[in-house]
N, C-alpha and C positions, 0 to 999 in steps of 0.2 A: 455544464461541462467543466471539467477540472483541467487547468493548464498552468504551467509556471513552475519555477524552482524557488524554494525558500529555505535559506540556511538558518538554523536555530541552534541554541545551546541548551542542553538539558541541565537542570539544576540538580542539587544533591538529593532531592526527593523524587527525581524521575519526571519532573514536569517540564514541559516546553511549550512555547507559544504556538498556537494554531493560527496559520495565516488567514488574515481577513478576507482575501479573495476566495479562499476555499469556504469560509463561512457563508459568504454570499451565494456561492454555488450550492451549498447544502440547503440554504433557505428555499431555493427553487424545488428541492426535493422534499420540502415540508418542515425541516427543523434545522436551524443554523447552529444550535448548541449541543446537538447529540449526533453521534455517528458510531458505527461499528468498526473496530480495528481487530485484525486477526493476522495470523502468520500467512505469508505467501507460500503456496504449495511449490512454486517453481523457482523462487529467488530467495536470497538471504536477506529479506526485508519484511516489513509489515505492510499490510494493505488496509486502507480505510475506505469505507463506502457508506452510503445512506442505509438506514435500517430497511427501507423498502427494497433496495437493490440486494441487500444481504438475504432478505426473505425470498426473493426471486431465485437467487442462487441455491438456497436451501431446498426450495421446491423442485428445482431441476435435479439436484442431487437425490432427493427423495424419490424421483421417478426412475432412477437408474437401478440396475440389479444390485441389491445389497451384498450379494456374494462375490461381486467383482472385487479383486484385491485393490485396485486403484480407487474405487468408490469408498471402500472401508478405510483406506489410508487417508483419503481426502477428508472424510468425516473426523478422523482422529486428529488430523493436523489443523485443518481450517475451521471446521464447525466447532470442535471442542474448545479451541483457543479463542473464539470470538468473544470480544468484550465490548460492552457499551461504554463509550467515553463521553463525558460531559465537559463542555468548555466552561471554565470558571469565570468569575467576574473580571479577572485580570487577563482573560483571553488565552489561558493555558489549559492543557490537558495533562493528566497524570497517567503515564503509560506504565502498566504493571511490569514488575521486574522480570517475570518469565518471558514476556514479549520482548522487552529490551534486550535480554540475554540472547534470544534467538537472532535478533537483528544486529547484534553487536553494538547496540547504542550505549555509549558511555558518556560522551560529552557533546561532540559536534554531530549534528543531524541535518538531513536534507529531506524536506517534503517535496515530492515530485507529483504534479498533477498530470495524469496520463489518460485524459479524456473522460472515461467512465468511472475512474477510481483515483485514489491518492496512494502513492507509495511513500513509506517512511524508511529512509536508509541511514546507516551510519555514514558520515561524510567520507571516511576512509574507504568503505566498501563501494560507495558511489563513485569515488575517484578511480579506484582500481578497476571497476567495471567499465568505465569510460576509456581508460587507458588500454584495457584488453580489447575492446571493440575497435578502437582506432588502429591498433597494431595488427589486427586480424584481417589481412588483405582478402583472403578467400571469402570470409563472411561478408565483408563490405561489397565485394563483387557480386555475391549471391543476392544480397539485400538490394543492391542497385538494380539488378536484373528483375527482381520481383516488383519493385516499386515503380520503375519507369513506365511500364504499360498502363499503370494507374494514374499517371501524371503527377507522381510524388517524387 
């Protein structure tokens, strides 16, 4: 399971430290030094997951009708942009420029563990998203109504 927030800074080559707690969680999935990173279909961030989980997602997509426009677009956005990242000896990963551009990653970044995957956000977008959520009373009321029956 992935959880926690980790702030990092990208260097001029697009490298940033990969949090040690996430490496430990990846180890449970089979490999602490490699993972897949791709564009998020729904958010302006990147999504990282184990190779095994990515393969499961690809299989689920493969089972859907290829003529469906949402399926075709998911393949173009998520599957096509998927990149295998390897953690170097210094504990860093090198995020490709195309992926950094999509997520707005320039300097300050936030790794966010969200149970079954890891999101990589620009710090600015992360802060803006949280500000928006906290100022949206209707959304908060709706979310509270959804979660309360589940004891959350």
